[in-house]
C-alpha positions in Angstrom: 0.0 0.0 0.0 1.6 3.2 -1.1 1.8 6.4 1.0 -0.6 8.1 -1.4 -3.2 5.3 -0.8 -2.8 5.6 3.0 -3.1 9.4 2.8 -6.3 9.2 0.6 -7.8 6.7 3.0 -7.2 8.9 6.0 -8.6 11.9 4.2 -11.7 10.0 3.1 -12.3 8.9 6.7 -11.9 12.4 8.0 -14.2 13.9 5.3 -17.0 11.4 6.0 -16.6 12.0 9.8 -16.4 8.3 10.5 -15.7 6.9 13.9 -12.9 4.8 12.5 -9.6 5.4 14.3 -6.5 3.9 12.7 -4.0 3.3 15.5 -1.7 0.9 13.8 -0.5 0.1 10.3 0.6 -3.5 9.5 2.4 -4.1 6.3 5.0 -6.4 4.7 8.6 -5.8 3.9 7.7 -3.7 0.9 6.7 -0.9 3.4 10.1 -1.0 5.1 11.2 2.5 4.2 11.9 5.6 6.2 9.2 7.5 4.3 6.5 5.2 5.7 7.9 5.3 9.3 8.1 9.1 9.2 4.7 9.5 7.7 3.0 7.2 10.1 4.8 8.8 13.1 3.5 12.2 11.9 -0.1 10.7 11.9 0.4 9.1 15.3 0.0 5.7 13.7 2.1 2.8 15.1 4.0 1.0 12.3 4.1 -2.8 12.5 6.4 -3.6 9.6 9.1 -6.3 9.4 12.6 -5.5 8.1 12.9 -6.2 4.4 15.0 -9.3 3.7 16.6 -7.6 0.6 17.6 -4.5 2.4 18.4 -5.3 6.1 20.7 -2.3 6.4 21.0 -2.6 10.2 23.7 -0.6 11.9 26.0 -2.6 14.2 26.2 0.0 16.9 24.1 2.8 18.4 25.2 6.3 17.1 25.0 7.8 20.6 26.5 4.8 22.4 29.3 2.8 20.7 29.4 0.3 23.5 26.0 -1.1 22.6 26.1 -3.7 19.7 23.0 -4.6 17.7 22.0 -7.9 16.0 20.5 -8.1 12.5 17.1 -7.3 13.8 18.2 -4.1 15.6 18.0 -5.8 19.1 20.8 -4.8 21.5 23.3 -7.5 22.5 24.4 -8.0 26.1 28.0 -8.3 27.1 27.8 -12.0 26.5 26.5 -11.5 23.0 22.9 -12.6 23.7 19.9 -10.5 22.3 18.6 -8.5 25.2 14.9 -8.9 26.3 12.5 -6.1 25.6 11.2 -4.9 28.9 8.9 -2.0 28.0 8.2 1.0 25.8 7.7 4.4 27.4 5.2 6.2 25.2 5.7 9.6 26.8 9.5 9.5 26.3 9.3 7.3 23.1 12.0 5.1 24.6 12.6 1.4 24.5 13.9 -0.3 27.6 15.9 -3.6 27.1 17.1 -5.7 30.1 19.3 -8.7 30.8 18.1 -11.7 28.8 18.6 -14.2 31.6 16.6 -12.2 34.2 12.9 -12.9 33.9 9.8 -12.2 35.9 7.9 -15.0 37.7 5.5 -15.5 40.6 6.4 -17.2 43.8 4.2 -17.4 46.9 1.8 -14.8 45.4 4.5 -12.3 44.8 6.1 -11.0 41.6 9.9 -11.6 41.6 12.7 -11.6 39.1 14.9 -14.6 38.8 18.3 -14.8 37.3 19.0 -17.9 35.2 22.8 -18.0 35.4 23.0 -21.3 33.6 21.6 -19.6 30.4 24.3 -17.0 30.4 27.5 -17.8 28.3 29.6 -15.9 30.9 28.0 -17.8 33.8 27.7 -14.7 35.9 25.4 -11.8 36.9 26.9 -8.6 35.3 24.8 -6.4 37.6 23.8 -8.3 40.7 22.5 -5.2 42.5 19.8 -4.8 39.9 16.8 -7.1 39.4 16.7 -6.4 35.6 20.1 -4.7 34.8 22.1 -4.1 32.9 19.6 -1.9 31.1 19.8 -0.3 27.6 17.6 2.7 26.7 16.9 3.4 23.0 14.8 6.3 21.7 12.5 5.3 18.8 12.9 8.6 17.0 16.7 8.1 16.8 16.0 5.5 14.1 12.2 4.8 13.6 12.9 2.0 11.2 15.0 -0.1 13.6 13.3 0.9 16.8 9.5 1.3 16.1 7.1 1.7 19.1 6.2 -1.9 18.9 9.4 -4.0 19.2 9.8 -6.8 16.6 10.6 -9.3 19.3 7.5 -8.5 21.4 4.3 -10.5 21.8 2.2 -7.6 20.7 4.1 -7.5 17.4 3.6 -11.2 16.9 -0.1 -10.8 17.7 -0.7 -8.0 15.2 1.3 -9.8 12.5 -0.9 -12.9 13.0 -4.0 -10.8 12.3 -2.4 -9.6 9.1 -1.7 -13.2 8.1 -5.4 -14.0 8.6 -6.4 -11.2 6.3 -3.9 -12.2 3.7 -5.4 -15.7 3.7 -8.8 -14.2 3.1 -7.5 -12.1 0.2 -5.8 -15.2 -1.3 -9.2 -17.0 -0.9 -11.0 -14.2 -2.7 -8.5 -14.3 -5.6 -9.8 -17.8 -6.4 -12.9 -16.1 -7.7 -10.9 -13.9 -10.2 -12.7 -10.7 -9.2 -10.1 -8.4 -10.8 -10.5 -10.2 -14.1 -14.3 -10.3 -14.0 -15.1 -6.7 -14.8 -13.4 -3.4 -15.0 -16.4 -1.4 -13.7 -15.9 -0.5 -10.1 -19.5 -0.8 -9.1 -19.9 -4.3 -10.7 -16.7 -5.4 -9.0 -18.0 -4.3 -5.6 -21.2 -6.2 -6.2 -19.2 -9.3 -7.2 -17.0 -8.9 -4.1 -20.2 -8.7 -1.9 -21.5 -11.9 -3.5 -18.1 -13.6 -3.0 -18.2 -12.9 0.7 -21.7 -14.4 0.9 -20.3 -17.5 -0.9 -17.4 -17.7 1.6 -19.7 -17.5 4.6 -22.0 -20.1 3.1 -19.0 -22.4 2.4 -17.7 -22.1 6.0 -21.2 -22.7 7.4 -21.7 -25.8 5.2 -18.2 -27.1 6.2 -19.1 -26.8 9.8 -22.5 -28.6 9.2 -20.7 -31.3 7.3 -18.3 -31.9 10.2 -21.2 -32.2 12.6 -23.1 -34.5 10.3 -20.1 -36.8 9.8 -19.2 -36.9 13.5 -22.7 -38.0 14.3 -22.8 -40.8 11.7 -19.3 -42.1 11.8 -17.1 -43.3 14.7 -14.2 -41.1 15.9 -10.9 -41.1 13.9 -12.7 -42.6 10.9 -10.9 -42.6 7.6 -14.2 -42.1 5.8 -14.8 -38.9 7.6 -11.4 -37.5 6.4 -12.1 -38.7 2.9 -15.5 -37.0 2.9 -13.9 -33.8 3.9 -11.4 -34.1 1.0 -14.2 -34.8 -1.5 -16.1 -31.8 -0.1 -13.1 -29.5 -0.8 -12.9 -30.9 -4.4 -16.6 -30.0 -4.9 -16.0 -26.4 -3.7 -13.0 -26.1 -5.9 -15.1 -27.2 -8.9 -17.7 -24.7 -8.0 -15.2 -21.8 -7.8 -13.6 -22.9 -11.1 -16.8 -23.6 -12.9 -18.5 -21.8 -15.8 -20.6 -19.6 -13.5 -17.4 -18.1 -12.0 -15.7 -17.3 -15.3 -15.7 -13.7 -16.5 -17.8 -13.0 -19.6 
């Protein structure tokens, strides 16, 4: 999705006074450019974008702290060479906090404590025993918005958002089976066809669920016939999508 398309979408939502609030933008490696990060930051939209495999121009050290080394994903390395654990992101200061990778939070006797797993450290020692999390590394996201976006690429939140994107991509790939773009060049007709395709998708899912229930009631568990029936049903659906009714005029 180009910056022009993103800008047009935001303007359209604003002009129609909708209640839609875009808080995050999730894209693939094609959006991994400083132009996208700067634009989204200006619009207060959180970028959730992986580093492009073809252009992983990751710096090996922080410009303001030469003692901090970085791995290929922009994650700071501890003294032992292990990727440090992302502890939190301070929204007000726009600062990432990374802590010791072998010091992790746990619960014991109803209390939250931090435990140091010395056996996991290559140096086999606690570099900062007086601290429950240290050594700590602070990195401001505006120092390099591409390498240090608000949502760290090694966080659970990043993984969760990317999984949502993967689900939408599977739906788009499913829609492509109906050849909507080749069906008609008229926008109105294409939207009508897209609406009908969504109806067909929902009907297919509902019928699949009905088939599972029907088979489970008639056949014993772990039956080969039940699996075979499911395969045959998928073949029928494929023939319907590829049939003459689905071909563009």
